Structure formats: structure tokens, C-alpha cells
PAZAVO-548608 format. One line per field, with one value per residue (C-alpha): z negated, x negated, y. Coordinates in Angstrom, 1 decimal. Layout:
w = c(Z / ...)
u = c(X / ...)
v = c(Y / ...)
REM end
This chain:
w = c(214.3 / 213.9 / 213.9 / 216.4 / 218.5 / 222.3 / 223.4 / 227.3 / 227.3 / 231.4 / 232.2 / 229.1 / 230.7 / 231.2 / 228.7 / 227.2 / 227.6 / 226.0 / 223.0 / 222.5 / 222.5 / 220.0 / 217.7 / 217.6 / 217.4 / 213.9 / 212.5 / 213.1 / 216.2 / 217.9 / 220.5 / 223.2 / 226.6 / 229.3 / 233.2 / 235.4 / 238.4 / 240.2 / 238.6 / 238.5 / 241.4 / 239.7 / 242.8 / 243.9 / 242.7 / 243.3 / 241.2 / 238.2 / 238.5 / 238.2 / 235.5 / 233.3 / 233.9 / 233.0 / 230.2 / 228.5 / 226.4 / 223.8 / 224.4 / 226.9 / 226.9 / 230.1 / 230.6 / 234.0 / 236.5 / 239.4 / 237.7 / 239.1 / 238.8 / 241.0 / 244.2 / 243.9 / 243.8 / 246.6 / 248.9 / 248.4 / 247.5 / 249.2 / 247.2 / 244.0 / 244.5 / 245.6 / 243.9 / 240.6 / 241.4 / 242.3 / 239.4 / 237.1 / 239.0 / 239.2 / 235.3 / 234.0 / 236.4 / 235.6 / 231.6 / 232.1 / 234.1 / 232.0 / 228.7 / 227.5 / 224.3 / 223.7 / 226.6 / 225.7 / 228.9 / 229.0 / 231.0 / 231.3 / 230.6 / 234.5 / 234.4 / 233.3 / 235.3 / 235.8 / 234.7 / 231.8 / 228.6 / 226.4 / 224.3 / 226.4 / 225.0 / 226.3 / 227.1 / 229.8 / 232.0 / 235.6 / 235.0 / 237.4 / 240.0 / 239.5 / 239.7 / 243.6 / 243.0 / 241.0 / 241.8 / 243.4 / 240.5 / 238.1 / 240.4 / 239.9 / 236.2 / 235.7 / 237.6 / 235.0 / 232.4 / 234.0 / 234.7 / 230.7 / 229.6 / 232.1 / 230.3 / 226.9 / 228.5 / 230.1 / 228.4 / 224.7 / 224.9 / 222.9 / 226.1 / 225.2 / 226.7 / 225.1 / 227.0 / 226.1 / 226.6 / 228.1 / 226.8 / 226.7 / 224.6 / 225.0 / 227.9 / 230.0 / 233.8 / 234.6 / 238.2 / 239.5 / 242.8 / 240.3 / 237.1 / 234.8 / 233.4 / 230.2 / 231.3 / 234.3 / 232.7 / 230.4 / 233.0 / 234.8 / 231.5 / 231.0 / 234.2 / 234.6 / 231.0 / 232.6 / 235.7 / 234.0 / 232.2 / 236.0 / 236.2 / 236.3 / 238.6 / 237.4 / 239.3 / 238.7 / 236.7 / 233.6 / 231.9 / 231.8 / 228.7 / 228.1 / 225.1 / 224.6 / 222.5 / 221.4 / 222.9 / 219.5 / 218.3 / 221.1 / 220.9 / 217.2 / 218.4 / 220.7 / 217.6 / 216.0 / 218.7 / 218.5 / 215.0 / 214.5 / 216.8 / 218.0 / 218.3 / 221.5 / 224.8 / 225.2 / 223.2 / 223.5 / 222.0 / 221.4 / 218.7 / 219.1 / 219.5 / 223.0 / 224.2 / 227.1 / 229.8 / 229.0 / 225.6 / 226.5 / 228.7 / 226.2 / 223.6 / 225.4 / 226.7 / 222.9 / 222.2 / 225.5 / 224.5 / 227.8 / 228.0 / 231.1 / 233.2 / 234.4 / 237.4 / 237.7 / 241.7 / 241.8 / 245.3 / 243.6 / 242.0 / 238.2 / 238.3 / 235.6 / 233.8 / 230.3 / 229.0 / 225.8 / 224.1 / 221.4 / 219.6 / 216.8 / 217.6 / 216.5 / 213.9 / 212.0 / 212.5 / 210.7 / 213.5 / 213.5 / 215.2 / 213.1 / 214.8 / 216.2 / 219.3 / 218.4 / 216.9 / 219.6 / 222.0 / 219.9 / 220.0 / 223.6 / 224.0 / 222.0 / 223.8 / 227.5 / 226.3 / 225.5 / 228.8 / 230.7 / 232.8 / 234.3 / 235.2 / 237.1 / 239.3 / 240.7 / 243.0 / 242.3)
u = c(-64.4 / -68.0 / -68.8 / -71.8 / -69.7 / -70.6 / -67.2 / -66.5 / -64.3 / -63.1 / -62.0 / -63.8 / -63.7 / -59.9 / -57.3 / -56.8 / -60.5 / -61.8 / -59.6 / -60.0 / -64.0 / -63.6 / -61.5 / -64.0 / -67.1 / -65.0 / -64.2 / -68.3 / -68.4 / -71.9 / -72.2 / -69.8 / -70.5 / -68.8 / -69.7 / -68.0 / -66.5 / -69.6 / -71.7 / -69.2 / -66.6 / -64.5 / -62.5 / -65.8 / -65.5 / -69.2 / -69.9 / -67.7 / -68.8 / -73.1 / -72.4 / -70.2 / -72.3 / -75.6 / -73.8 / -72.1 / -69.5 / -67.4 / -64.2 / -62.9 / -60.4 / -58.9 / -57.8 / -59.0 / -56.1 / -55.3 / -52.6 / -50.2 / -46.8 / -43.6 / -45.3 / -48.6 / -46.6 / -44.1 / -47.3 / -49.5 / -48.0 / -50.6 / -53.3 / -51.3 / -50.7 / -53.7 / -56.3 / -54.9 / -54.4 / -58.5 / -59.2 / -57.3 / -58.1 / -61.6 / -61.9 / -59.6 / -61.1 / -64.6 / -63.8 / -62.1 / -65.3 / -68.3 / -66.2 / -64.8 / -62.6 / -60.8 / -59.2 / -56.7 / -55.1 / -53.0 / -50.0 / -47.2 / -42.9 / -42.3 / -42.9 / -39.3 / -36.6 / -34.9 / -31.2 / -32.2 / -30.8 / -32.2 / -34.4 / -36.8 / -37.6 / -40.7 / -38.2 / -36.4 / -39.6 / -38.6 / -34.6 / -34.2 / -35.2 / -37.8 / -37.5 / -38.3 / -40.6 / -43.3 / -42.5 / -46.4 / -47.9 / -45.1 / -45.7 / -49.4 / -49.0 / -46.9 / -49.2 / -52.1 / -49.5 / -48.7 / -52.1 / -53.3 / -50.3 / -51.2 / -54.9 / -53.8 / -51.4 / -54.2 / -57.3 / -56.3 / -57.9 / -57.0 / -56.2 / -53.1 / -51.1 / -49.8 / -47.3 / -47.5 / -44.9 / -45.3 / -48.9 / -50.2 / -53.0 / -56.7 / -58.3 / -55.0 / -55.0 / -53.7 / -53.9 / -50.1 / -50.5 / -51.3 / -50.4 / -47.3 / -44.5 / -45.9 / -49.2 / -47.8 / -45.0 / -47.8 / -49.9 / -46.8 / -45.7 / -49.2 / -49.5 / -46.2 / -46.9 / -50.2 / -48.6 / -46.1 / -43.8 / -42.8 / -40.2 / -40.8 / -39.4 / -39.5 / -38.4 / -34.7 / -31.7 / -33.4 / -31.4 / -33.2 / -34.4 / -38.0 / -40.1 / -43.6 / -46.7 / -49.5 / -53.0 / -54.6 / -51.7 / -52.2 / -55.7 / -55.0 / -52.7 / -55.8 / -58.1 / -55.1 / -54.9 / -58.9 / -59.1 / -55.9 / -55.4 / -51.6 / -49.3 / -47.4 / -49.0 / -47.0 / -46.1 / -44.6 / -46.6 / -44.2 / -42.2 / -38.9 / -37.7 / -36.8 / -35.9 / -34.6 / -36.6 / -35.0 / -36.0 / -39.6 / -39.6 / -38.1 / -40.4 / -43.5 / -42.0 / -42.3 / -45.7 / -47.2 / -45.5 / -43.7 / -40.7 / -39.5 / -36.8 / -36.7 / -35.2 / -34.3 / -34.7 / -32.4 / -32.8 / -36.2 / -35.6 / -35.1 / -36.5 / -35.3 / -32.2 / -33.7 / -37.0 / -37.1 / -39.2 / -38.6 / -41.8 / -40.4 / -42.7 / -45.9 / -43.8 / -43.5 / -47.1 / -48.2 / -48.6 / -46.6 / -47.5 / -48.8 / -48.4 / -44.9 / -44.1 / -44.5 / -47.9 / -48.9 / -48.0 / -49.8 / -53.3 / -53.0 / -52.5 / -55.2 / -57.5 / -56.2 / -56.8 / -60.3 / -61.1 / -58.5 / -61.7 / -62.3 / -58.7 / -58.8 / -60.7 / -58.0 / -55.7 / -51.8)
v = c(159.7 / 160.1 / 163.7 / 162.4 / 160.4 / 161.7 / 163.1 / 164.4 / 166.7 / 167.1 / 170.5 / 172.5 / 175.7 / 176.0 / 177.7 / 173.8 / 172.2 / 175.2 / 175.6 / 172.1 / 172.5 / 175.4 / 173.2 / 170.4 / 172.4 / 174.1 / 170.8 / 169.6 / 167.5 / 168.0 / 165.9 / 167.6 / 167.5 / 169.7 / 170.4 / 173.1 / 172.2 / 173.5 / 171.2 / 168.1 / 167.7 / 165.6 / 164.9 / 162.9 / 159.4 / 158.2 / 161.5 / 160.8 / 157.0 / 158.6 / 161.5 / 158.9 / 155.6 / 158.1 / 159.8 / 157.2 / 159.0 / 157.3 / 159.6 / 161.5 / 164.0 / 164.8 / 168.7 / 168.7 / 169.4 / 171.6 / 174.0 / 176.5 / 178.1 / 177.7 / 179.7 / 177.7 / 174.4 / 175.2 / 176.4 / 173.6 / 170.6 / 168.2 / 169.7 / 169.7 / 166.0 / 164.5 / 166.5 / 165.6 / 162.1 / 162.2 / 163.9 / 161.9 / 158.0 / 158.7 / 159.7 / 157.0 / 153.9 / 155.3 / 155.1 / 151.9 / 150.3 / 152.1 / 150.8 / 153.7 / 153.1 / 156.0 / 158.2 / 161.2 / 162.0 / 165.3 / 165.8 / 168.6 / 168.4 / 168.3 / 164.6 / 164.4 / 164.8 / 167.7 / 166.8 / 164.5 / 164.9 / 167.5 / 167.6 / 165.5 / 162.2 / 160.0 / 156.8 / 159.5 / 159.2 / 157.5 / 157.7 / 160.6 / 162.8 / 165.2 / 169.3 / 169.8 / 172.7 / 170.7 / 167.4 / 167.2 / 167.9 / 165.8 / 162.4 / 163.1 / 163.1 / 160.4 / 158.4 / 159.0 / 157.9 / 155.0 / 154.1 / 154.6 / 152.4 / 149.7 / 150.2 / 149.8 / 146.7 / 145.0 / 145.7 / 146.7 / 150.2 / 153.1 / 155.3 / 157.5 / 160.5 / 163.8 / 165.7 / 169.4 / 171.8 / 175.1 / 176.3 / 179.9 / 181.5 / 182.9 / 182.1 / 181.7 / 182.3 / 185.9 / 185.8 / 186.6 / 183.9 / 181.6 / 182.2 / 181.0 / 182.7 / 183.5 / 185.6 / 186.4 / 188.1 / 189.7 / 191.4 / 192.9 / 194.2 / 195.6 / 197.1 / 198.5 / 200.4 / 201.8 / 203.0 / 205.3 / 202.7 / 201.6 / 199.5 / 195.0 / 192.8 / 189.2 / 186.2 / 184.3 / 185.0 / 185.1 / 182.4 / 178.9 / 178.0 / 177.2 / 176.2 / 177.6 / 176.2 / 178.1 / 176.2 / 176.2 / 174.0 / 172.3 / 171.7 / 170.4 / 167.8 / 166.7 / 166.3 / 164.3 / 161.6 / 161.6 / 160.7 / 158.6 / 155.4 / 156.3 / 153.5 / 154.4 / 155.2 / 158.4 / 161.4 / 164.8 / 167.8 / 170.8 / 173.1 / 171.7 / 175.1 / 177.3 / 180.5 / 182.1 / 183.9 / 186.9 / 186.7 / 186.2 / 188.8 / 191.3 / 189.9 / 190.1 / 193.9 / 194.8 / 193.6 / 195.0 / 198.4 / 198.6 / 200.9 / 200.8 / 198.5 / 194.9 / 194.1 / 190.1 / 189.0 / 186.4 / 185.4 / 183.8 / 180.4 / 179.8 / 176.2 / 173.7 / 174.9 / 174.0 / 172.1 / 171.8 / 168.5 / 166.0 / 165.9 / 163.9 / 160.7 / 163.4 / 165.0 / 161.4 / 161.0 / 164.2 / 166.7 / 169.9 / 173.4 / 176.2 / 179.5 / 181.1 / 182.5 / 186.0 / 185.3 / 183.6 / 186.2 / 189.2 / 186.9 / 186.0 / 189.8 / 190.8 / 188.4 / 189.7 / 193.8 / 193.0 / 190.7 / 193.2 / 194.6 / 191.4 / 190.7 / 194.1 / 192.7 / 189.8 / 192.4 / 192.1)
REM end
């Protein structure tokens, strides 16, 4: 890939998009484009068409999405389905119409059936019912994967989908109303520590198992897909290692220095019992994660502490 190639990163201000931007910049890419949501509403088909027609990027990396945890997905199913479809459909279709040869679409492990065999392989897509608490987001992402596959099949373009496991890291969302499990825990433990080691209440039983990937490793996977023509349309991106939510909580509790009680609210849903990705296809091509979970959580907490005053403005 030419280091001067014009690359548009949709969602460049988010956790994943900003990590991709930093990684590409560090590797010497000099022609990156990003537009904030205020500058460009990706839900607006005409606006997306006008922008891409004018800019003519050679590559599009779609890291833009409406995202959130179980609570947000449950409360706003229509927005999670429709807005994600609008964002990705506008980008994918306009990319095709304007001659973009390379498109990297980022999804989520929630595209796989709730009770699929573990670890999750790419071929398990569409083999069973989805997890009900996030099926709206999952269905939107599945349509994006299938759109990219259809373009590969019909037009022969290098459109590829990467499905990360649970991502975390610097620039994450720490708003307790919409954040994912790891940053939500980090904020809860930190604030409980500051509040005289108050008890921390967490959702569910603590028994589900989850896999986590540091966002900088995800960015490296995107660069790998950028610099290589991957032979298939869909790739899982994960560590191949998981742990229980209880183990995660104790790790975060230790790193934040919280010494109070953990209370599990079993009236709240657990979600999928286990969600481990089989990333052997990416591993076989030459990509593998570098950052272990404890190191990644420590780096994330260091960043959180540097920016904690901004989070205090978002009320619990």
C-alpha cells in the first residue's frame, strides 16, 4: 500500500477509529481523511455520496457505528438497527459506485448465534438465533458483512470484513448508561475507591466468559488487512483466550486499587454464556495480538486517570 494513498477512516474520533489513525500515522501514512459526525452525518445518503465523490479516497475503513452495551441495545432497538444500517449502507454503496477498490468493514462478534459452538468460527454465521439483547445491532452488522461479500463475489473488489472480539482501551466510552462491560467496571471501581472503598454492584452472575482485545491490537489487524489482500471475505480478530466476568472484575479491581465488596445483581441479564472467537484464519495469515489483558487494562486505566475530570462531567 502506497503511504500517500488517500484513506478515509469513518468514525476516526471513536476508540477504534482513533487507534487506527494513530497506528497508520506512526507507520508513515500521510493522506488520512476524517470527518466528525457534526461535519458529516453518515446516516444521510446524499451527504455521504457528495463527500466521497468530492474526496475520491482509494481506501475506506468503516469504524463508524452506533454502539452500546446491553442496556442501550435493549432500550433503543430501532436506532441500533436502522442507524447502523444507514451508516454502513451509505458508505459501502457509495464506495462501490465511486470506484473504491478497497473497503475494510468492522463488525462485532455478536453477529454469531447465541448458542453457536465455541470457539466461534466464521462459518457459524447465520446458523442459529442471535442473542436477543443485541440482535438489532447484530442484524445490522450481518447485512454489512453480506454486502461486502456480495461486492467481492459480483464485482471482484477487495472488500473485507473484520469481526473483533470485545474491544477496550484508551479513548473508550466510560458513560455508565452506554458503555461496555470493561470500561463500565473500571469507572465503577475507581469511583467506589474514591468514595471510601464503597461496595460495587455489577450486573449478572459473573459466570459468563468473555474475550477482550486491546484496541491498538485491533488497529494493527486493520493495517494488516490494508497492506495485504486477504483471500476470504470474513475474519475474526481476537486473542483466542477468555475469562469469566468475575475474573475480569477482580483484575480491574486490583489495578484500580479498590478494596471494597463486589455485589452481583443476579436479577440483571448475563447475556451470551460464552463468546470466544476462533481467530486462527487471521493467525495463519500472520497477524497476532501483542498486548496481554492485564497490561492493556493498566494502560487503559492510566489513560482514564489522565482524563478523569472529563468523565466526572458525565453523571453516574
